C-alpha positions as CSV (number, residue, x, y, z in Angstrom):
1,M,147.1,-222.3,-191.9
2,A,145.7,-222.5,-195.4
3,P,147.6,-220.9,-198.2
4,R,146.3,-217.5,-199.3
5,P,144.7,-217.7,-202.7
6,S,146.6,-215.5,-205.1
7,V,144.7,-212.3,-206.3
8,R,144.8,-212.3,-210.2
9,R,144.3,-209.1,-211.9
10,T,143.5,-208.5,-215.7
11,R,146.4,-207.0,-217.5
12,Q,145.6,-203.7,-219.1
13,R,146.6,-202.8,-222.5
14,F,147.9,-199.3,-223.4
15,G,146.4,-198.0,-226.6
16,A,147.4,-194.9,-228.6
17,A,145.4,-192.7,-226.3
18,D,147.2,-194.0,-223.3
19,R,150.6,-193.1,-224.4
20,V,152.4,-190.2,-222.6
21,P,152.8,-187.3,-224.9
22,A,156.1,-185.5,-225.1
23,A,154.3,-182.1,-224.5
24,V,156.4,-179.0,-224.5
25,E,153.9,-177.1,-222.3
26,C,151.0,-177.9,-220.0
27,P,148.6,-175.6,-218.4
28,R,148.2,-175.4,-214.6
29,A,144.6,-175.0,-213.4
30,G,144.0,-171.4,-212.7
31,G,147.7,-170.5,-213.4
32,P,149.8,-169.5,-216.3
33,V,151.2,-171.9,-219.0
34,V,154.3,-173.8,-218.0
35,T,156.8,-174.4,-220.7
36,F,160.1,-176.2,-220.7
37,E,163.5,-175.1,-221.8
38,Y,164.6,-178.7,-222.7
39,P,161.5,-180.3,-224.0
40,Y,163.5,-183.4,-225.3
41,A,164.0,-184.4,-221.7
42,L,160.4,-185.2,-221.3
43,F,160.9,-188.4,-223.3
44,L,162.7,-189.7,-220.0
45,L,159.1,-189.7,-218.5
46,A,158.7,-193.1,-220.2
47,V,161.0,-194.5,-217.3
48,P,158.8,-193.6,-214.4
49,V,155.7,-194.6,-216.4
50,L,157.1,-198.0,-217.0
51,L,158.0,-198.4,-213.3
52,L,154.3,-197.3,-212.4
53,A,153.1,-200.0,-214.9
54,W,155.4,-202.6,-213.4
55,V,154.1,-201.7,-209.8
56,W,150.5,-202.0,-210.7
57,L,150.5,-204.8,-213.2
58,R,153.1,-207.4,-212.2
59,E,151.8,-210.7,-210.9
60,G,153.1,-213.2,-208.3
61,R,153.2,-211.0,-205.3
62,R,151.7,-212.3,-202.2
63,V,151.2,-211.0,-198.7
64,A,151.2,-213.7,-196.0
65,L,149.1,-212.7,-193.0
66,P,148.7,-214.9,-189.9
67,V,144.9,-215.3,-189.7
68,D,143.7,-217.7,-186.9
69,H,140.2,-219.1,-186.5
70,G,138.9,-217.7,-189.8
71,P,139.1,-217.8,-193.6
72,P,141.9,-215.7,-195.1
73,G,140.8,-212.5,-196.9
74,R,141.7,-211.6,-200.4
75,G,143.9,-208.7,-199.2
76,T,142.6,-206.4,-201.9
77,G,142.8,-203.4,-199.5
78,W,146.5,-204.1,-198.6
79,W,147.5,-204.7,-202.1
80,V,146.1,-201.2,-203.0
81,A,147.9,-199.6,-200.1
82,V,151.2,-201.0,-200.7
83,S,151.0,-200.5,-204.5
84,C,150.2,-196.7,-203.8
85,A,153.2,-196.6,-201.5
86,E,155.5,-198.2,-204.1
87,S,154.2,-195.7,-206.7
88,L,155.6,-192.8,-204.7
89,L,159.1,-193.1,-205.9
90,P,158.3,-193.5,-209.6
91,L,156.3,-190.3,-209.3
92,A,159.2,-188.5,-207.5
93,L,161.4,-189.7,-210.4
94,A,158.9,-188.2,-212.8
95,V,159.1,-184.8,-211.0
96,A,162.8,-184.9,-211.2
97,V,162.6,-185.4,-214.8
98,L,160.4,-182.4,-215.2
99,L,162.9,-180.4,-213.1
100,C,165.7,-181.5,-215.6
101,A,163.5,-180.3,-218.5
102,G,163.6,-176.8,-216.9
103,P,160.0,-175.6,-216.3
104,R,159.5,-172.0,-217.2
105,R,156.5,-169.6,-217.1
106,L,155.7,-166.1,-218.3
107,G,156.0,-163.4,-215.6
108,E,153.8,-160.4,-215.2
109,P,154.3,-157.7,-217.8
110,I,156.1,-154.7,-216.1
111,D,155.6,-151.2,-217.3
112,K,158.8,-149.6,-218.1
113,R,159.0,-145.9,-217.2
114,K,160.1,-143.8,-220.2
115,L,163.3,-142.0,-219.3
116,T,163.2,-138.2,-219.1
117,N,166.6,-136.4,-219.1
118,I,166.2,-133.3,-216.9
119,E,168.9,-130.6,-216.7
120,I,168.4,-128.4,-213.7
121,C,170.0,-125.0,-214.3
122,V,170.4,-122.8,-211.1
123,D,171.4,-119.3,-211.0
124,V,174.2,-118.6,-208.5
125,S,174.7,-114.8,-209.1
126,G,175.1,-112.4,-206.2
127,S,171.4,-111.7,-205.8
128,M,170.6,-115.4,-205.2
129,N,172.1,-114.7,-201.8
130,N,169.2,-112.4,-200.8
131,P,166.8,-113.5,-198.0
132,F,164.0,-115.9,-199.1
133,G,161.9,-116.9,-196.2
134,R,164.2,-118.2,-193.4
135,A,167.0,-118.8,-195.7
136,T,168.4,-117.5,-199.0
137,R,167.0,-117.8,-202.5
138,Y,169.8,-120.3,-203.3
139,D,168.9,-122.5,-200.3
140,G,165.3,-122.3,-201.1
141,A,165.9,-123.3,-204.7
142,M,168.2,-126.2,-203.8
143,E,165.7,-127.4,-201.3
144,A,163.0,-127.5,-203.9
145,V,165.3,-129.2,-206.4
146,T,165.9,-132.0,-203.9
147,A,162.2,-132.4,-203.5
148,F,161.7,-132.3,-207.2
149,T,164.2,-135.2,-207.7
150,S,162.1,-137.3,-205.3
151,Y,159.0,-136.8,-207.2
152,R,160.6,-138.1,-210.4
153,Q,162.5,-141.2,-209.4
154,G,163.7,-143.1,-212.4
155,D,164.5,-140.1,-214.4
156,A,168.0,-138.9,-215.3
157,F,169.0,-135.6,-213.7
158,G,171.8,-133.3,-214.3
159,L,172.9,-130.1,-212.4
160,T,174.3,-127.0,-213.9
161,F,175.3,-123.7,-212.1
162,F,175.6,-120.4,-214.0
163,G,176.4,-116.8,-213.5
164,N,178.6,-115.1,-216.1
165,E,180.1,-118.5,-216.6
166,V,178.7,-122.2,-216.5
167,L,179.6,-125.1,-214.4
168,H,178.3,-128.5,-215.0
169,W,178.3,-129.9,-211.5
170,C,176.7,-133.4,-212.2
171,P,176.1,-135.1,-215.4
172,L,173.0,-136.7,-216.3
173,T,172.4,-139.7,-213.9
174,T,169.6,-141.6,-212.2
175,D,171.6,-141.3,-208.8
176,V,170.8,-138.0,-207.5
177,S,172.9,-138.1,-204.3
178,A,175.5,-135.8,-205.9
179,I,172.8,-133.2,-206.6
180,N,171.3,-133.5,-203.2
181,C,174.9,-132.9,-201.7
182,A,175.8,-129.9,-203.7
183,T,174.0,-127.3,-201.8
184,P,177.0,-126.2,-199.5
185,F,179.6,-126.0,-202.2
186,M,178.0,-123.5,-204.6
187,R,176.7,-120.8,-202.3
188,P,176.7,-117.5,-204.1
189,G,178.5,-115.7,-201.4
190,Q,181.6,-117.9,-201.7
191,L,182.0,-118.2,-205.5
192,P,184.6,-116.3,-207.7
193,P,183.5,-113.0,-209.2
194,W,183.0,-114.4,-212.6
195,F,179.8,-116.0,-211.3
196,G,178.3,-112.6,-210.3
197,G,176.2,-112.0,-213.3
198,T,173.3,-113.8,-215.1
199,L,173.8,-115.0,-218.6
200,I,170.7,-117.3,-219.2
201,A,171.3,-117.8,-222.9
202,K,174.8,-119.0,-222.3
203,A,173.6,-121.4,-219.6
204,L,170.7,-122.8,-221.7
205,R,173.0,-123.5,-224.6
206,A,175.5,-125.3,-222.2
207,C,172.5,-127.4,-221.0
208,K,171.6,-128.1,-224.5
209,A,175.1,-129.4,-225.3
210,E,174.6,-131.9,-222.3
211,L,171.1,-133.1,-223.2
212,I,171.9,-133.8,-226.9
213,K,174.5,-136.3,-225.8
214,R,171.6,-138.6,-224.6
215,P,169.9,-140.0,-227.7
216,E,167.3,-141.8,-225.7
217,G,164.5,-140.2,-223.7
218,D,162.8,-136.9,-223.4
219,R,164.7,-133.8,-222.8
220,M,163.9,-130.9,-220.3
221,I,165.5,-128.1,-218.7
222,V,164.3,-126.5,-215.3
223,L,165.8,-123.0,-215.2
224,I,165.9,-121.4,-211.7
225,T,166.8,-117.7,-211.7
226,D,165.8,-114.4,-209.9
227,G,166.6,-111.8,-212.5
228,D,166.7,-110.8,-216.1
229,S,169.4,-112.2,-218.3
230,Q,172.1,-109.8,-219.8
231,D,172.5,-111.9,-223.0
232,F,168.8,-111.9,-224.2
233,A,168.9,-108.7,-226.1
234,N,168.3,-108.2,-229.8
235,G,166.2,-111.4,-230.2
236,A,168.8,-113.6,-228.6
237,D,165.9,-115.2,-226.5
238,A,163.9,-116.3,-229.6
239,E,167.2,-117.6,-231.2
240,V,168.0,-119.7,-228.2
241,A,164.4,-120.9,-228.1
242,E,164.4,-122.0,-231.7
243,E,167.8,-124.0,-231.1
244,L,166.3,-125.7,-227.9
245,K,163.1,-126.5,-229.9
246,A,164.9,-128.0,-232.8
247,E,166.6,-130.5,-230.4
248,G,163.3,-131.3,-228.8
249,I,164.1,-129.7,-225.5
250,T,161.3,-128.2,-223.2
251,V,162.2,-125.5,-220.8
252,F,160.4,-124.7,-217.6
253,A,161.6,-121.5,-215.8
254,V,161.1,-120.7,-212.1
255,V,161.7,-117.0,-211.3
256,I,162.1,-116.5,-207.5
257,G,162.1,-113.5,-205.3
258,N,160.2,-110.2,-205.3
259,D,162.8,-107.6,-206.2
260,R,161.1,-104.3,-207.1
261,Q,163.3,-103.7,-210.1
262,F,161.8,-107.0,-211.6
263,Q,158.0,-106.3,-210.5
264,N,157.3,-105.5,-214.2
265,P,156.5,-108.8,-215.9
266,I,158.1,-107.8,-219.1
267,I,161.3,-106.8,-217.5
268,R,161.3,-109.5,-214.8
269,N,160.6,-112.6,-217.1
270,G,159.6,-111.6,-220.6
271,S,162.6,-113.0,-222.3
272,V,162.4,-116.2,-220.2
273,Q,158.7,-116.5,-221.2
274,T,159.6,-116.4,-224.8
275,V,161.9,-119.4,-224.3
276,T,159.5,-121.4,-222.4
277,A,156.5,-120.5,-224.5
278,R,158.3,-121.5,-227.8
279,T,159.7,-124.8,-226.5
280,G,156.3,-125.9,-225.1
281,G,157.1,-125.2,-221.3
282,E,156.0,-122.5,-218.9
283,S,157.3,-119.8,-216.7
284,F,156.4,-119.6,-212.9
285,E,156.9,-117.0,-210.4
286,A,157.6,-118.0,-206.7
287,G,157.7,-115.1,-204.3
288,D,158.1,-117.3,-201.1
289,P,159.3,-120.9,-200.3
290,N,155.9,-122.4,-200.2
291,A,155.1,-121.1,-203.6
292,L,158.3,-122.4,-204.8
293,A,157.5,-125.9,-203.6
294,T,154.0,-125.6,-205.2
295,V,155.7,-124.6,-208.5
296,F,157.9,-127.7,-208.8
297,K,154.8,-130.0,-208.0
298,R,153.1,-128.1,-210.8
299,I,156.1,-128.9,-213.3
300,D,155.9,-132.5,-212.1
301,E,152.2,-132.7,-213.0
302,M,152.6,-131.0,-216.4
303,R,155.2,-133.5,-217.5
304,R,154.1,-136.8,-216.1
305,A,156.3,-139.7,-216.7
306,E,155.2,-142.0,-219.4
307,T,155.4,-145.7,-219.5
308,D,155.8,-148.4,-222.1
309,K,154.1,-151.8,-222.0
310,Q,156.9,-154.4,-221.9
311,I,156.6,-158.0,-222.9
312,A,156.5,-160.3,-220.1
313,S,159.8,-162.0,-219.4
314,T,160.3,-165.9,-219.0
315,L,161.1,-167.0,-215.4
316,D,162.1,-170.2,-214.0
317,D,159.2,-172.2,-212.3
318,F,161.0,-174.7,-210.2
319,R,159.1,-174.0,-206.9
320,P,155.9,-176.1,-207.5
321,F,157.9,-179.1,-208.8
322,C,160.3,-179.0,-205.9
323,I,157.6,-178.9,-203.4
324,A,155.9,-181.8,-205.1
325,G,159.2,-183.8,-205.2
326,L,159.8,-183.2,-201.5
327,V,156.3,-184.2,-200.6
328,L,156.5,-187.4,-202.7
329,T,160.0,-188.4,-201.3
330,G,158.9,-187.7,-197.7
331,L,155.7,-189.8,-198.2
332,A,157.7,-192.6,-199.5
333,G,160.2,-192.5,-196.7
334,F,157.3,-192.9,-194.2
335,A,155.5,-195.4,-196.0
336,S,158.6,-197.7,-196.1
337,F,158.3,-198.2,-192.3
338,G,155.1,-200.2,-192.9
339,L,153.5,-200.3,-196.3
340,R,156.0,-202.7,-198.0
341,Y,156.1,-206.3,-198.9
342,T,157.9,-208.5,-196.3
343,P,158.4,-212.1,-197.4
344,W,157.8,-214.3,-194.5
């Protein structure tokens, strides 16, 4: 068999335009810009580039094919196929270098919710044990509080009970499980006698002391009561309102029940209205459980949670490079079964 003529190829010269740039970032088509945490590692890309140049530019390789009864071909097709197969591992090495450089990308900007510190102040005087729908006023109030905390996920809630004295049941926290579990422990019928009255001014000042411990976020008090306060006389309501306003605390009041002695709006919630009006809040009346649930939804709508635009964080972007490396390595493994030089 006649020897196969060698295939000569013209050696290409690399100019300045053909050099591999040590770029720190490279945009992906239709995607975010990819940056590298260790850009100096990109200089190692010269190694796979030199290997690729050696695969395609070296001379002297011949493929001996048994050809009978005909002239031998030039073998250009086989040369291209084998060279492509031999280029897979250098390309996989280039992907490994990119992985070592630490590819990163900017994630989607996430709106961060502005924290609102909400102190829920619940009256547990004896009258809160009166019927209210199918349950008591206290039970209806606590059920509405539980629903309200679910509307405002992400805010910090605290729970305070008051009568003649004040008890901080739960500090300000975003975990509202303690608030949701408090109902059976503070029923008005099982409390000591010193919780029998209604001192709203004292309770509001105690709530203020808790809220001012939090320097960040808005401050709000949700007052739930069913009667007139015994310590709002002689302008004490206006005095408390100014104290709360000075600390940036907004008060919303929910007056529940329909006692005849409080049917007169001035007697029923006039002092509470003074506090809510001066602090930028509002006072509501709820004569039945359905109205109570509506009131809390109304409060949520009036003080919608605000959000701040956050700068997008930098995320690792290994996934596309790992997939490319696995594909190249797999193809190189399959190609080694047939597309390789065998010296006969």
